[in-house]
KETI-406157 format. One record per residue: x, z, y of N, C-alpha, C in turn. Coordinates in nm, 2 decimals. Atoms other than C-alpha are relative to their C-alpha. Example, Ala and Ser with C-alpha at 12.3 -4.5 7.8 and 13.67 -1.06 7.14 Angstrom:
REM residues 2
<site n_xx="0.09" n_zz="0.00" n_yy="-0.12" ca_xx="1.23" ca_zz="0.78" ca_yy="-0.45" c_xx="0.09" c_zz="0.00" c_yy="0.12"/>
<site n_xx="-0.09" n_zz="0.00" n_yy="-0.11" ca_xx="1.37" ca_zz="0.71" ca_yy="-0.11" c_xx="-0.08" c_zz="0.08" c_yy="0.11"/>
This chain:
REM residues 120
<site n_xx="0.03" n_zz="0.13" n_yy="0.05" ca_xx="4.51" ca_zz="-2.78" ca_yy="6.50" c_xx="-0.07" c_zz="0.02" c_yy="-0.13"/>
<site n_xx="0.06" n_zz="0.00" n_yy="0.13" ca_xx="4.30" ca_zz="-2.86" ca_yy="6.20" c_xx="0.09" c_zz="-0.10" c_yy="-0.09"/>
<site n_xx="-0.09" n_zz="0.08" n_yy="0.08" ca_xx="4.48" ca_zz="-3.02" ca_yy="5.90" c_xx="-0.07" c_zz="-0.09" c_yy="-0.09"/>
<site n_xx="0.05" n_zz="0.10" n_yy="0.10" ca_xx="4.42" ca_zz="-3.32" ca_yy="5.69" c_xx="0.12" c_zz="-0.08" c_yy="-0.05"/>
<site n_xx="-0.11" n_zz="0.07" n_yy="0.06" ca_xx="4.65" ca_zz="-3.49" ca_yy="5.45" c_xx="-0.05" c_zz="-0.09" c_yy="-0.11"/>
<site n_xx="0.03" n_zz="0.10" n_yy="0.10" ca_xx="4.64" ca_zz="-3.79" ca_yy="5.22" c_xx="0.12" c_zz="-0.04" c_yy="-0.07"/>
<site n_xx="-0.12" n_zz="0.04" n_yy="0.09" ca_xx="4.88" ca_zz="-3.86" ca_yy="4.93" c_xx="-0.05" c_zz="-0.12" c_yy="-0.09"/>
<site n_xx="0.03" n_zz="0.12" n_yy="0.09" ca_xx="4.88" ca_zz="-4.20" ca_yy="4.75" c_xx="0.12" c_zz="-0.03" c_yy="-0.08"/>
<site n_xx="-0.11" n_zz="0.03" n_yy="0.09" ca_xx="5.09" ca_zz="-4.27" ca_yy="4.45" c_xx="-0.04" c_zz="-0.12" c_yy="-0.09"/>
<site n_xx="0.02" n_zz="0.11" n_yy="0.09" ca_xx="5.12" ca_zz="-4.58" ca_yy="4.24" c_xx="0.10" c_zz="0.02" c_yy="-0.12"/>
<site n_xx="-0.08" n_zz="-0.02" n_yy="0.12" ca_xx="5.24" ca_zz="-4.55" ca_yy="3.88" c_xx="-0.05" c_zz="-0.10" c_yy="-0.10"/>
<site n_xx="0.04" n_zz="0.09" n_yy="0.11" ca_xx="5.23" ca_zz="-4.82" ca_yy="3.61" c_xx="-0.12" c_zz="-0.07" c_yy="0.03"/>
<site n_xx="0.12" n_zz="0.08" n_yy="-0.05" ca_xx="4.98" ca_zz="-5.03" ca_yy="3.80" c_xx="-0.13" c_zz="0.08" c_yy="0.01"/>
<site n_xx="0.12" n_zz="-0.08" n_yy="-0.03" ca_xx="4.75" ca_zz="-4.74" ca_yy="3.85" c_xx="0.03" c_zz="0.07" c_yy="0.14"/>
<site n_xx="-0.01" n_zz="-0.06" n_yy="-0.13" ca_xx="4.68" ca_zz="-4.58" ca_yy="4.19" c_xx="-0.07" c_zz="0.14" c_yy="0.00"/>
<site n_xx="0.05" n_zz="-0.14" n_yy="-0.01" ca_xx="4.62" ca_zz="-4.21" ca_yy="4.25" c_xx="0.00" c_zz="0.04" c_yy="0.15"/>
<site n_xx="0.02" n_zz="-0.05" n_yy="-0.14" ca_xx="4.49" ca_zz="-4.07" ca_yy="4.58" c_xx="-0.06" c_zz="0.13" c_yy="0.01"/>
<site n_xx="0.05" n_zz="-0.13" n_yy="-0.02" ca_xx="4.44" ca_zz="-3.72" ca_yy="4.69" c_xx="-0.01" c_zz="0.02" c_yy="0.15"/>
<site n_xx="0.01" n_zz="-0.03" n_yy="-0.14" ca_xx="4.30" ca_zz="-3.63" ca_yy="5.03" c_xx="-0.06" c_zz="0.14" c_yy="0.01"/>
<site n_xx="0.05" n_zz="-0.13" n_yy="-0.03" ca_xx="4.26" ca_zz="-3.27" ca_yy="5.15" c_xx="-0.01" c_zz="0.02" c_yy="0.14"/>
<site n_xx="0.01" n_zz="-0.03" n_yy="-0.15" ca_xx="4.15" ca_zz="-3.13" ca_yy="5.48" c_xx="-0.05" c_zz="0.15" c_yy="0.00"/>
<site n_xx="0.05" n_zz="-0.14" n_yy="-0.03" ca_xx="4.07" ca_zz="-2.79" ca_yy="5.63" c_xx="-0.06" c_zz="0.01" c_yy="0.14"/>
<site n_xx="0.07" n_zz="-0.03" n_yy="-0.13" ca_xx="3.84" ca_zz="-2.68" ca_yy="5.91" c_xx="0.07" c_zz="0.12" c_yy="0.06"/>
<site n_xx="-0.07" n_zz="-0.11" n_yy="-0.06" ca_xx="4.06" ca_zz="-2.38" ca_yy="5.96" c_xx="0.11" c_zz="-0.04" c_yy="0.10"/>
<site n_xx="-0.11" n_zz="0.02" n_yy="-0.09" ca_xx="4.30" ca_zz="-2.36" ca_yy="6.24" c_xx="0.13" c_zz="0.03" c_yy="-0.07"/>
<site n_xx="-0.13" n_zz="-0.02" n_yy="0.07" ca_xx="4.66" ca_zz="-2.41" ca_yy="6.11" c_xx="0.11" c_zz="-0.06" c_yy="0.08"/>
<site n_xx="-0.12" n_zz="0.06" n_yy="-0.06" ca_xx="5.01" ca_zz="-2.47" ca_yy="6.23" c_xx="0.06" c_zz="-0.10" c_yy="-0.09"/>
<site n_xx="-0.07" n_zz="0.10" n_yy="0.08" ca_xx="5.26" ca_zz="-2.72" ca_yy="6.10" c_xx="0.03" c_zz="0.05" c_yy="-0.14"/>
<site n_xx="-0.03" n_zz="-0.05" n_yy="0.14" ca_xx="5.35" ca_zz="-2.49" ca_yy="5.81" c_xx="-0.12" c_zz="0.00" c_yy="-0.09"/>
<site n_xx="0.12" n_zz="0.00" n_yy="0.07" ca_xx="4.99" ca_zz="-2.47" ca_yy="5.71" c_xx="-0.04" c_zz="-0.14" c_yy="-0.05"/>
<site n_xx="0.02" n_zz="0.14" n_yy="0.03" ca_xx="4.95" ca_zz="-2.85" ca_yy="5.72" c_xx="0.10" c_zz="-0.04" c_yy="-0.11"/>
<site n_xx="-0.10" n_zz="0.03" n_yy="0.10" ca_xx="5.28" ca_zz="-2.88" ca_yy="5.52" c_xx="-0.04" c_zz="0.06" c_yy="-0.14"/>
<site n_xx="0.05" n_zz="-0.06" n_yy="0.12" ca_xx="5.14" ca_zz="-2.64" ca_yy="5.26" c_xx="-0.11" c_zz="-0.08" c_yy="-0.06"/>
<site n_xx="0.11" n_zz="0.08" n_yy="0.04" ca_xx="4.83" ca_zz="-2.85" ca_yy="5.24" c_xx="0.05" c_zz="-0.13" c_yy="-0.06"/>
<site n_xx="-0.07" n_zz="0.12" n_yy="0.05" ca_xx="5.05" ca_zz="-3.16" ca_yy="5.19" c_xx="0.06" c_zz="0.02" c_yy="-0.14"/>
<site n_xx="-0.06" n_zz="-0.03" n_yy="0.13" ca_xx="5.24" ca_zz="-3.00" ca_yy="4.91" c_xx="-0.10" c_zz="0.02" c_yy="-0.11"/>
<site n_xx="0.11" n_zz="-0.02" n_yy="0.10" ca_xx="4.92" ca_zz="-2.90" ca_yy="4.73" c_xx="-0.05" c_zz="-0.14" c_yy="-0.04"/>
<site n_xx="0.05" n_zz="0.13" n_yy="0.03" ca_xx="4.80" ca_zz="-3.26" ca_yy="4.76" c_xx="0.10" c_zz="-0.08" c_yy="-0.09"/>
<site n_xx="-0.10" n_zz="0.07" n_yy="0.07" ca_xx="5.13" ca_zz="-3.39" ca_yy="4.63" c_xx="0.00" c_zz="0.05" c_yy="-0.15"/>
<site n_xx="0.00" n_zz="-0.06" n_yy="0.14" ca_xx="5.12" ca_zz="-3.15" ca_yy="4.33" c_xx="-0.12" c_zz="-0.05" c_yy="-0.08"/>
<site n_xx="0.12" n_zz="0.06" n_yy="0.07" ca_xx="4.77" ca_zz="-3.27" ca_yy="4.25" c_xx="0.02" c_zz="-0.14" c_yy="-0.04"/>
<site n_xx="-0.02" n_zz="0.14" n_yy="0.03" ca_xx="4.87" ca_zz="-3.63" ca_yy="4.26" c_xx="0.10" c_zz="-0.01" c_yy="-0.11"/>
<site n_xx="-0.10" n_zz="-0.01" n_yy="0.11" ca_xx="5.18" ca_zz="-3.55" ca_yy="4.04" c_xx="-0.07" c_zz="0.04" c_yy="-0.13"/>
<site n_xx="0.07" n_zz="-0.04" n_yy="0.12" ca_xx="4.95" ca_zz="-3.38" ca_yy="3.80" c_xx="-0.09" c_zz="-0.11" c_yy="-0.06"/>
<site n_xx="0.08" n_zz="0.12" n_yy="0.04" ca_xx="4.72" ca_zz="-3.69" ca_yy="3.79" c_xx="0.09" c_zz="-0.10" c_yy="-0.08"/>
<site n_xx="-0.09" n_zz="0.09" n_yy="0.06" ca_xx="5.02" ca_zz="-3.90" ca_yy="3.70" c_xx="0.05" c_zz="0.06" c_yy="-0.14"/>
<site n_xx="-0.04" n_zz="-0.06" n_yy="0.13" ca_xx="5.14" ca_zz="-3.65" ca_yy="3.43" c_xx="-0.11" c_zz="-0.02" c_yy="-0.11"/>
<site n_xx="0.11" n_zz="0.01" n_yy="0.09" ca_xx="4.79" ca_zz="-3.65" ca_yy="3.27" c_xx="-0.02" c_zz="-0.15" c_yy="-0.04"/>
<site n_xx="0.01" n_zz="0.14" n_yy="0.03" ca_xx="4.78" ca_zz="-4.03" ca_yy="3.29" c_xx="0.10" c_zz="-0.04" c_yy="-0.10"/>
<site n_xx="-0.11" n_zz="0.03" n_yy="0.09" ca_xx="5.11" ca_zz="-4.06" ca_yy="3.11" c_xx="-0.04" c_zz="0.05" c_yy="-0.14"/>
<site n_xx="0.04" n_zz="-0.06" n_yy="0.12" ca_xx="4.98" ca_zz="-3.82" ca_yy="2.84" c_xx="-0.12" c_zz="-0.08" c_yy="-0.07"/>
<site n_xx="0.11" n_zz="0.07" n_yy="0.05" ca_xx="4.65" ca_zz="-4.01" ca_yy="2.80" c_xx="0.04" c_zz="-0.14" c_yy="-0.05"/>
<site n_xx="-0.05" n_zz="0.13" n_yy="0.04" ca_xx="4.84" ca_zz="-4.34" ca_yy="2.77" c_xx="0.07" c_zz="0.02" c_yy="-0.13"/>
<site n_xx="-0.07" n_zz="-0.03" n_yy="0.13" ca_xx="5.06" ca_zz="-4.19" ca_yy="2.50" c_xx="-0.09" c_zz="0.02" c_yy="-0.12"/>
<site n_xx="0.10" n_zz="-0.03" n_yy="0.11" ca_xx="4.77" ca_zz="-4.06" ca_yy="2.30" c_xx="-0.08" c_zz="-0.12" c_yy="-0.04"/>
<site n_xx="0.07" n_zz="0.12" n_yy="0.03" ca_xx="4.59" ca_zz="-4.39" ca_yy="2.33" c_xx="0.09" c_zz="-0.09" c_yy="-0.09"/>
<site n_xx="-0.08" n_zz="0.08" n_yy="0.08" ca_xx="4.89" ca_zz="-4.56" ca_yy="2.18" c_xx="0.01" c_zz="0.06" c_yy="-0.14"/>
<site n_xx="0.00" n_zz="-0.07" n_yy="0.13" ca_xx="4.90" ca_zz="-4.30" ca_yy="1.90" c_xx="-0.13" c_zz="-0.03" c_yy="-0.08"/>
<site n_xx="0.13" n_zz="0.02" n_yy="0.06" ca_xx="4.53" ca_zz="-4.35" ca_yy="1.84" c_xx="-0.01" c_zz="-0.14" c_yy="-0.06"/>
<site n_xx="0.00" n_zz="0.13" n_yy="0.05" ca_xx="4.59" ca_zz="-4.72" ca_yy="1.80" c_xx="0.07" c_zz="-0.02" c_yy="-0.13"/>
<site n_xx="-0.07" n_zz="0.00" n_yy="0.13" ca_xx="4.82" ca_zz="-4.65" ca_yy="1.51" c_xx="-0.06" c_zz="0.09" c_yy="-0.11"/>
<site n_xx="0.06" n_zz="-0.09" n_yy="0.10" ca_xx="4.60" ca_zz="-4.39" ca_yy="1.34" c_xx="-0.06" c_zz="-0.06" c_yy="-0.12"/>
<site n_xx="0.06" n_zz="0.07" n_yy="0.12" ca_xx="4.41" ca_zz="-4.63" ca_yy="1.11" c_xx="0.11" c_zz="-0.05" c_yy="-0.09"/>
<site n_xx="-0.11" n_zz="0.06" n_yy="0.08" ca_xx="4.73" ca_zz="-4.80" ca_yy="1.00" c_xx="0.07" c_zz="0.12" c_yy="-0.08"/>
<site n_xx="-0.08" n_zz="-0.11" n_yy="0.06" ca_xx="4.91" ca_zz="-4.47" ca_yy="0.94" c_xx="-0.08" c_zz="0.07" c_yy="-0.11"/>
<site n_xx="0.09" n_zz="-0.06" n_yy="0.10" ca_xx="4.61" ca_zz="-4.32" ca_yy="0.75" c_xx="0.00" c_zz="-0.08" c_yy="-0.13"/>
<site n_xx="0.00" n_zz="0.10" n_yy="0.12" ca_xx="4.59" ca_zz="-4.63" ca_yy="0.52" c_xx="0.13" c_zz="0.01" c_yy="-0.07"/>
<site n_xx="-0.13" n_zz="-0.01" n_yy="0.06" ca_xx="4.96" ca_zz="-4.61" ca_yy="0.46" c_xx="0.02" c_zz="0.13" c_yy="-0.08"/>
<site n_xx="-0.01" n_zz="-0.13" n_yy="0.06" ca_xx="4.94" ca_zz="-4.24" ca_yy="0.38" c_xx="-0.08" c_zz="0.00" c_yy="-0.13"/>
<site n_xx="0.08" n_zz="0.01" n_yy="0.12" ca_xx="4.66" ca_zz="-4.30" ca_yy="0.13" c_xx="0.06" c_zz="-0.09" c_yy="-0.11"/>
<site n_xx="-0.07" n_zz="0.09" n_yy="0.09" ca_xx="4.85" ca_zz="-4.59" ca_yy="-0.03" c_xx="0.11" c_zz="0.08" c_yy="-0.07"/>
<site n_xx="-0.11" n_zz="-0.08" n_yy="0.06" ca_xx="5.15" ca_zz="-4.36" ca_yy="-0.08" c_xx="-0.05" c_zz="0.11" c_yy="-0.09"/>
<site n_xx="0.06" n_zz="-0.10" n_yy="0.09" ca_xx="4.92" ca_zz="-4.09" ca_yy="-0.23" c_xx="-0.03" c_zz="-0.06" c_yy="-0.14"/>
<site n_xx="0.04" n_zz="0.07" n_yy="0.13" ca_xx="4.79" ca_zz="-4.34" ca_yy="-0.49" c_xx="0.13" c_zz="-0.03" c_yy="-0.08"/>
<site n_xx="-0.13" n_zz="0.03" n_yy="0.07" ca_xx="5.15" ca_zz="-4.45" ca_yy="-0.57" c_xx="0.05" c_zz="0.13" c_yy="-0.06"/>
<site n_xx="-0.06" n_zz="-0.12" n_yy="0.05" ca_xx="5.26" ca_zz="-4.09" ca_yy="-0.61" c_xx="-0.09" c_zz="0.05" c_yy="-0.12"/>
<site n_xx="0.08" n_zz="-0.04" n_yy="0.11" ca_xx="4.96" ca_zz="-4.00" ca_yy="-0.83" c_xx="0.02" c_zz="-0.08" c_yy="-0.12"/>
<site n_xx="-0.02" n_zz="0.09" n_yy="0.12" ca_xx="5.04" ca_zz="-4.29" ca_yy="-1.06" c_xx="0.13" c_zz="0.03" c_yy="-0.07"/>
<site n_xx="-0.13" n_zz="-0.04" n_yy="0.06" ca_xx="5.39" ca_zz="-4.15" ca_yy="-1.12" c_xx="-0.02" c_zz="0.12" c_yy="-0.10"/>
<site n_xx="0.00" n_zz="-0.12" n_yy="0.09" ca_xx="5.45" ca_zz="-3.91" ca_yy="-1.41" c_xx="0.05" c_zz="0.12" c_yy="0.09"/>
<site n_xx="-0.04" n_zz="-0.12" n_yy="-0.08" ca_xx="5.50" ca_zz="-3.56" ca_yy="-1.27" c_xx="0.15" c_zz="0.02" c_yy="0.00"/>
<site n_xx="-0.15" n_zz="-0.02" n_yy="0.01" ca_xx="5.86" ca_zz="-3.55" ca_yy="-1.39" c_xx="0.08" c_zz="-0.09" c_yy="0.10"/>
<site n_xx="-0.07" n_zz="0.09" n_yy="-0.09" ca_xx="5.94" ca_zz="-3.85" ca_yy="-1.17" c_xx="-0.03" c_zz="0.01" c_yy="0.15"/>
<site n_xx="0.03" n_zz="-0.02" n_yy="-0.14" ca_xx="5.80" ca_zz="-3.72" ca_yy="-0.85" c_xx="0.11" c_zz="0.07" c_yy="0.08"/>
<site n_xx="-0.11" n_zz="-0.06" n_yy="-0.08" ca_xx="6.05" ca_zz="-3.63" ca_yy="-0.57" c_xx="-0.06" c_zz="0.12" c_yy="0.08"/>
<site n_xx="0.05" n_zz="-0.11" n_yy="-0.09" ca_xx="6.03" ca_zz="-3.33" ca_yy="-0.34" c_xx="-0.09" c_zz="-0.05" c_yy="0.11"/>
<site n_xx="0.08" n_zz="0.06" n_yy="-0.11" ca_xx="5.90" ca_zz="-3.56" ca_yy="-0.07" c_xx="-0.14" c_zz="-0.04" c_yy="-0.06"/>
<site n_xx="0.12" n_zz="0.04" n_yy="0.06" ca_xx="5.63" ca_zz="-3.69" ca_yy="-0.31" c_xx="-0.09" c_zz="0.13" c_yy="-0.02"/>
<site n_xx="0.07" n_zz="-0.12" n_yy="0.02" ca_xx="5.53" ca_zz="-3.33" ca_yy="-0.40" c_xx="-0.06" c_zz="0.06" c_yy="0.14"/>
<site n_xx="0.05" n_zz="-0.05" n_yy="-0.13" ca_xx="5.51" ca_zz="-3.24" ca_yy="-0.03" c_xx="-0.12" c_zz="-0.08" c_yy="0.05"/>
<site n_xx="0.11" n_zz="0.09" n_yy="-0.04" ca_xx="5.29" ca_zz="-3.54" ca_yy="0.04" c_xx="-0.13" c_zz="0.04" c_yy="-0.07"/>
<site n_xx="0.12" n_zz="-0.04" n_yy="0.08" ca_xx="5.05" ca_zz="-3.44" ca_yy="-0.24" c_xx="-0.05" c_zz="0.13" c_yy="0.05"/>
<site n_xx="0.05" n_zz="-0.13" n_yy="-0.05" ca_xx="5.04" ca_zz="-3.08" ca_yy="-0.11" c_xx="-0.07" c_zz="-0.02" c_yy="0.13"/>
<site n_xx="0.06" n_zz="0.03" n_yy="-0.13" ca_xx="4.96" ca_zz="-3.21" ca_yy="0.23" c_xx="-0.14" c_zz="-0.07" c_yy="-0.02"/>
<site n_xx="0.12" n_zz="0.07" n_yy="0.02" ca_xx="4.69" ca_zz="-3.44" ca_yy="0.09" c_xx="-0.11" c_zz="0.10" c_yy="-0.05"/>
<site n_xx="0.10" n_zz="-0.10" n_yy="0.05" ca_xx="4.52" ca_zz="-3.14" ca_yy="-0.09" c_xx="-0.04" c_zz="0.09" c_yy="0.11"/>
<site n_xx="0.04" n_zz="-0.09" n_yy="-0.11" ca_xx="4.51" ca_zz="-2.95" ca_yy="0.24" c_xx="-0.12" c_zz="-0.06" c_yy="0.06"/>
<site n_xx="0.12" n_zz="0.04" n_yy="-0.05" ca_xx="4.17" ca_zz="-2.97" ca_yy="0.39" c_xx="0.01" c_zz="-0.07" c_yy="0.14"/>
<site n_xx="-0.02" n_zz="0.05" n_yy="-0.13" ca_xx="4.31" ca_zz="-3.06" ca_yy="0.73" c_xx="0.09" c_zz="-0.13" c_yy="0.01"/>
<site n_xx="-0.10" n_zz="0.11" n_yy="0.00" ca_xx="4.52" ca_zz="-3.36" ca_yy="0.62" c_xx="-0.03" c_zz="-0.12" c_yy="0.10"/>
<site n_xx="0.04" n_zz="0.11" n_yy="-0.08" ca_xx="4.32" ca_zz="-3.61" ca_yy="0.82" c_xx="0.02" c_zz="0.02" c_yy="0.15"/>
<site n_xx="-0.03" n_zz="-0.03" n_yy="-0.14" ca_xx="4.39" ca_zz="-3.43" ca_yy="1.15" c_xx="0.12" c_zz="-0.06" c_yy="0.05"/>
<site n_xx="-0.12" n_zz="0.06" n_yy="-0.05" ca_xx="4.73" ca_zz="-3.58" ca_yy="1.17" c_xx="-0.02" c_zz="-0.15" c_yy="0.04"/>
<site n_xx="0.03" n_zz="0.14" n_yy="-0.03" ca_xx="4.56" ca_zz="-3.92" ca_yy="1.21" c_xx="-0.11" c_zz="-0.01" c_yy="0.11"/>
<site n_xx="0.10" n_zz="-0.01" n_yy="-0.10" ca_xx="4.33" ca_zz="-3.81" ca_yy="1.49" c_xx="0.06" c_zz="0.05" c_yy="0.13"/>
<site n_xx="-0.06" n_zz="-0.04" n_yy="-0.13" ca_xx="4.46" ca_zz="-3.81" ca_yy="1.85" c_xx="-0.11" c_zz="-0.02" c_yy="0.11"/>
<site n_xx="0.10" n_zz="0.00" n_yy="-0.11" ca_xx="4.22" ca_zz="-3.72" ca_yy="2.13" c_xx="0.06" c_zz="0.06" c_yy="0.12"/>
<site n_xx="-0.04" n_zz="-0.06" n_yy="-0.12" ca_xx="4.28" ca_zz="-3.64" ca_yy="2.49" c_xx="-0.10" c_zz="-0.04" c_yy="0.11"/>
<site n_xx="0.09" n_zz="0.03" n_yy="-0.10" ca_xx="4.04" ca_zz="-3.62" ca_yy="2.78" c_xx="0.04" c_zz="0.06" c_yy="0.13"/>
<site n_xx="-0.06" n_zz="-0.05" n_yy="-0.13" ca_xx="4.26" ca_zz="-3.53" ca_yy="3.08" c_xx="-0.02" c_zz="0.15" c_yy="0.01"/>
<site n_xx="0.01" n_zz="-0.14" n_yy="0.00" ca_xx="4.26" ca_zz="-3.17" ca_yy="2.98" c_xx="0.11" c_zz="0.06" c_yy="0.09"/>
<site n_xx="-0.10" n_zz="-0.07" n_yy="-0.08" ca_xx="4.44" ca_zz="-2.93" ca_yy="3.21" c_xx="0.08" c_zz="0.09" c_yy="-0.10"/>
<site n_xx="-0.09" n_zz="-0.07" n_yy="0.09" ca_xx="4.74" ca_zz="-2.80" ca_yy="3.01" c_xx="0.06" c_zz="0.12" c_yy="0.07"/>
<site n_xx="-0.06" n_zz="-0.11" n_yy="-0.07" ca_xx="4.84" ca_zz="-2.55" ca_yy="3.27" c_xx="-0.09" c_zz="0.04" c_yy="0.12"/>
<site n_xx="0.08" n_zz="-0.05" n_yy="-0.11" ca_xx="4.70" ca_zz="-2.34" ca_yy="3.55" c_xx="0.04" c_zz="-0.08" c_yy="0.13"/>
<site n_xx="-0.03" n_zz="0.08" n_yy="-0.11" ca_xx="4.67" ca_zz="-2.55" ca_yy="3.86" c_xx="-0.01" c_zz="0.08" c_yy="0.13"/>
<site n_xx="0.00" n_zz="-0.08" n_yy="-0.12" ca_xx="4.70" ca_zz="-2.27" ca_yy="4.11" c_xx="0.12" c_zz="-0.03" c_yy="0.08"/>
<site n_xx="-0.11" n_zz="0.05" n_yy="-0.07" ca_xx="4.92" ca_zz="-2.44" ca_yy="4.37" c_xx="0.02" c_zz="0.08" c_yy="0.14"/>
<site n_xx="-0.01" n_zz="-0.08" n_yy="-0.13" ca_xx="4.86" ca_zz="-2.19" ca_yy="4.66" c_xx="0.13" c_zz="0.07" c_yy="0.01"/>
<site n_xx="-0.13" n_zz="-0.07" n_yy="-0.02" ca_xx="5.18" ca_zz="-2.06" ca_yy="4.81" c_xx="-0.02" c_zz="0.13" c_yy="0.07"/>
């Protein structure tokens, strides 16, 4: 027999569908292996969707968090050096770092975080 499988998942009002087929002759075990591969791909789609949604939420807060950070820096810089706390000094050190803005930048484009070799 030739195998064909279709997996459909719904998650958080989104729908994911994976359809796989093979022109090779296969037994029930082969079709079952094809089904497992399709299920793993659908599960991976849901995992990536969750991560993309989480990053989108973080991105929505980036402008606010950056403005708050800069406001704190101005407050700390206005303090006499003797009145600065360890936290204040850490924030100033972080601010002088060339990469300080990276903490307010969240990007994700459905990147594969792992090897997707599902073959058994």
